[in-house]
Structures are given as structure tokens and as C-alpha cells.
Steps between C-alpha positions, in 0.01 A plus 500: 500500500711196566275198444770262616635578844632338815302463816679338795772378266257329258430629150131584429300568191262770609356341825586142429826329612673320208575180690127441534456541121784258434342253742160523329595533134850356477800630332608638259208742478445856378346739754345828394376798700164639388559829682835550319332430161227755575752755620719471194204544263371801688852658498477518117136596491543788748825620339322546167165612647532848348462356152269253336699178512481122500740271675540177297655230713759295306350157541823319416647604838257288691186355336329334803129544467458627856745783434338586167162508667620719777643758246184478289287586807729802561416624147832397344546420134739236365794472261504151342746332271308177398158361438538296821551810701190647344304193612641536851397862521148427386473197735605731785233752428717756316336751264612430142452869418797562741731249324800589282652216303887533467757241384695453183348160386124533504338207310199544277276303736614712796418818306164360406427417869592842614283668237208284607555585864507873421833594646610867524777468243789302352854643552638435151868397497590453135387580154419140432280486808320821383393323177402186682271695738358681205423170323348328806285803561385501139410128519309555823315803372633709781719806550805433716613773750876531479790689662857469373769400745786725401857410587679825591853358512551600864732303731310425820810368670344162591612141455526435121240224520231745621608803298225583246559844374826474301534486122642139526199375705222307328226724647308772331509707186823688439441870571597605143247261343209587719367794302475300176316214673250742667426637157427148370279428799317830462398406150355159596128458534564206736721680753429773757806679639461565874844578630872450533698280736858502625644239739874495569516253790352412838794527743604859443636675812556848353257751353704652211453199261118533542520870424727455201276237349187708551656804341569295189150362501345848532696621197332227305163589644548856374599377158184277487275800597638697207378218270153502661567182704378580845564250786266437792764349731870495575630179655816573707594141566603287791541709810791515740722221615505347853752447776649152499814572698678840483302661207341839569214545258314829499179544684196453273390856579839631387478297177146622430593861562780486244277347232203721568723809461586388151138422424366827626254662258425176319148358511583131436413238754810348674545121496765322713607132489658427838545134601812444719440802711138394579573151613881448547540602863149371590618138486754261648605143427494290814741206498654251747860395539532127421878471568803711596812384315835641621779479248865607491431806286126557531211421725163408353146543633303260289133603504181342370436771235707529185557676174177355371314689770692828472685538176631854535830426677599229250375697199618850586738439791239703681529574867217429750556556868468180701417510872430249779135470585586438865790710626744294701821561686815329391797518268440687175637314203516562132287273281415436136124462518427232231219269394488129418474538122788329318656814356797698633298810413232398752557761760276746688766707661880522511717568802216565750566554869269278698466338842342185376419137595347212304125533500501882533265713289641772272310777324613609154386863474373711223366189318154619407602591144634258240510219760202265459424637156843374372499173697521169327491120565863431427621174662123405531460744787140595572464876523450672837182601673404871514351667803332850523502647852241760598558607860442195715365286221690289251344392168634210293490657158677223314529142619840327487526287195550126516697271275159364390424845362822498305449173324125521448528631141774257395428175310699182437418387141 
């Protein structure tokens, strides 16, 4: 489905026109489609329906409580990387028994919190972390469920900042060290080995890297079985990438078919940790043009959102399509779409063709993932409102911040 579409020249989110949302809630604001969120989850669930599986949404992609609650009601699990994300999942009604805890820097208090909550397992990412989990479990008088995140040294072909499966990345246990650490864990009375995890990135647009990584993991699974270490699940990681501009990611069914062929004959439950592909194209960032500035070399469309609202372009030089909310006739011009933050890197899009006027609304597409969750208050800018659209109904799922919110915790001595 296309949750964002034009009707009579006006961009809509499901059955609501975006100008009416801008009028009611102001700009900038994030707008999400409930139907698109449901469809993306069901695409994974149906693609893996022939096997016992659990889709664990990567909370870091978008941690709004309404989105977490929607996924929880659909039966989704969650992949978290902090104690704060665990608290969000629980507050949203998520089942702790469907939570996997990833991340390279788990603190002792976070591990303790997760043990008390009764999460499914910890994805262990270093030898030092293994011993910390072991000690915290001993102190708590509990047995911690664990899975090792194994780094297969596979190049996913993504931006280096989001690459996670290479030897030089900080994530996971090196493949050639994994067997030794599994042996240590197997001997501990405070640990219970559940599975193995492999995550090489979230913006993969080709299937071969997934298959190559899984083949390496399955060799390790076979070696573990020879030593009497039997796993109950295999976590295949972060799912497929999404289309931002001209990418051509595989269909989820095609991705599932390739992995399930490699897993044929195995009894382990399949876990997945998609984030971007569940929420990325289900959201847009709605913004208004404050000024048009025509220069000798470049034209600038200065909008009311900025790098603090959507960090990806400044951080990764990432591309997001930008379209006019109301289509108008006129001369097409090339603009740098920039925000008001005092940084040259504060841009939302470079060299965009627009028919634009001061006061026009623009929609920055594919902003549902790593948009609001990475936003900040730089330049003392209150963060945007968030709206969840369901058919003809719009729900305010996060109020716009005020400067009062930002300074409430500060004190002058």
C-alpha cells in the first residue's frame, strides 16, 4: 500500500489531508500511518509463517509508545539496546518474555532490571559482558538466558556508520572466538544458553550477504551441537532495507525464502530484529517553508525543521525524497532544503527540484525510522509533535515540547 498519496493534488496520510494536520498540530511534525505499520509487520510474520518464529522490533528505530503498543498488540517481540528502551516496552504493554537485549555497553543495573523483568534473553556482545551478566545473575540468585551475537565478518555494503558485521566493527563476538565463549557459558550455573544471533546491518538491499552470514552461523551451530550445546533459536538479524530514493531492496517474501532454504531441516525457532523496514516508510516529516533565498550559485528553501529533527542527512549524507504537500503549477527550480540551525551541515536535502513558495508545506518522506528517535534539542529547539493516522482519525501520540520542558530540570546555583 501507499499510505501517503495525492488526492486532487493534495498529499494525504491514509484518508486525512496533510494541510489539515499542519493546521491543527503545527509544524514540524512527524506523521505515521497505522495501516502501513500493520502491513509491514504482517509481511514478516506471513513470510516466516511456515516456521516457528518471533519478530522482535528494533525499538531504536522509533520508540514512540503508541507504535510499540501497536506492535505488542500484533504479537510482536522487541529488540532493545538500553534499560530505557526496556522501560518503554513495558510501559507500552510489551511482553518481557518476547524481549531480546542487544547492545555492546550493558550496565550492571540494566542487566539487573532485565533479569527482574524476565526478558527472553541477552544477546552477549563481548567476553567481558559475558562475565558481567554471569556475576549479576549470581548476585540476583537467577539464571540469565543468553544468546551470543556473533560477528561473521560479512560486508553488507551499507554506509560505514551503520555497518555492523565486519571484523573492525564494535558489535558482536568474533566468529573464531565464539566456540570458546559458548563453552564457558555452558559450564556456568548462572547462565542458560538459548541461541545465536547475527546482525550485519539494517539497510541491506541484496540477499547474498544475508545468506553468507547465515551459512557461517550454521557452521558454528553444527560445531556447538557436536559439543552437546543445543540451541533453541537462531536470530537472523535486522531484516531488509527500504527504498529511500533509487534503492531496490528485495521483497520480504524473497528474503524469507532464501533464509528458510538454508534453515531447512533445523528445528530451532527463528528470531528476526527488523526496525527500519517496519517503520521507515510508514512515516513522514511535515515541514513548512519559512523563506526562499535565491543566491548567485544556489537557491535555498529554508524550512522550520532542521538537523535536530531529522539527523540522518547531516550524519550520513542520507537521502530522503522531499515533495510538495500541495502540487502547484509554476517554474521548477533547484533548491537546497535547509533548516534554521546554525551549522552548514544543517540540510534536509540537496539539489531538489521544487515548485515552491514561502509558506508552502513540504513532506520529507521515509522518515519513520531514525527520525524522532535520533532527534535532539540543539539550538534549544523543542522536539516535534508525533501524529498517528488511522483511516480518517488522527491521534496525537506525542505532544510538541516547549522551551519550558527543556529548562525544567536545570538549576541556577
